[in-house]
C-alpha positions in Angstrom: 18.7 20.8 -12.4 20.9 21.5 -9.3 19.4 23.5 -6.5 21.7 25.7 -4.4 19.8 27.2 -1.5 21.1 30.5 -0.1 22.0 31.5 3.5 20.3 29.2 6.1 17.9 27.6 3.7 17.5 23.8 3.3 15.8 21.9 0.4 14.0 18.8 1.5 11.9 16.1 -0.3 9.0 14.7 1.6 9.1 11.1 2.5 5.8 9.6 1.5 3.6 8.5 4.3 1.2 5.5 4.2 -1.8 5.6 1.9 -3.6 3.1 4.1 -4.3 3.0 7.8 -3.1 0.2 10.1 -6.5 -1.3 9.9 -6.3 -1.4 6.0 -8.5 1.6 5.1 -7.3 3.3 2.0 -7.0 7.1 2.4 -7.6 9.6 -0.4 -4.8 12.1 -1.0 -6.9 14.9 0.5 -7.4 12.9 3.7 -3.7 12.2 4.2 -1.8 14.5 6.6 1.2 16.4 5.1 4.3 14.3 5.9 6.6 15.7 8.5 9.6 13.5 7.8 11.8 14.6 4.9 15.1 13.9 3.2 17.6 16.7 2.9 18.4 17.3 -0.8 20.5 20.5 -0.6 21.9 22.7 2.2 22.8 26.4 2.0 26.2 27.7 3.2 24.9 29.4 6.4 26.6 32.7 7.3 25.3 35.9 8.7 21.4 35.8 8.9 19.5 38.7 10.6 22.8 39.8 12.2 23.6 36.4 13.7 26.1 33.8 12.6 24.3 30.6 11.5 26.2 27.3 11.3 24.5 24.6 9.3 23.9 21.5 11.4 22.2 19.4 8.7 23.8 17.8 5.7 22.6 16.2 2.4 21.1 12.8 3.0 19.9 13.5 6.6 16.3 12.4 7.5 14.7 15.2 9.4 11.4 16.1 11.1 10.0 19.5 10.0 7.4 21.8 11.2 4.1 20.9 9.6 3.4 24.0 7.5 7.0 25.3 7.3 8.6 26.4 4.1 7.5 26.9 0.5 6.7 24.1 -1.9 8.0 23.9 -5.4 7.9 21.5 -8.3 11.4 21.1 -9.9 12.0 18.5 -12.6 8.8 16.8 -11.8 9.6 16.4 -8.1 8.0 18.3 -5.3 10.5 19.8 -2.9 10.2 22.2 0.0 12.6 25.0 0.8 12.7 26.0 4.4 15.0 27.6 7.0 17.2 25.4 9.1 15.3 26.7 12.2 12.1 25.0 10.9 13.8 21.6 11.2 12.9 20.1 14.5 15.2 17.1 14.6 17.5 14.8 12.7 16.3 11.2 12.6 19.0 8.4 12.8 
């Protein structure tokens, strides 16, 4: 299934973080922090949002840092994705 976000929305897939600490302690899923690094899967067209022109600065394939609790999480075709506004993306990671 293809996802086409609207306006200034971006679809990202979380990049899994480590399940063990640097010292080798295995963490349970509930003890792991929500990952903040994600891969951009789809990008909306931008346009006029709340009366302002929004130009999309991210593109599919970018690695980004997101606000910790930003967006809405969905499960699509067995994969968990998050849909958020471009303004919730803090940085693009090279």
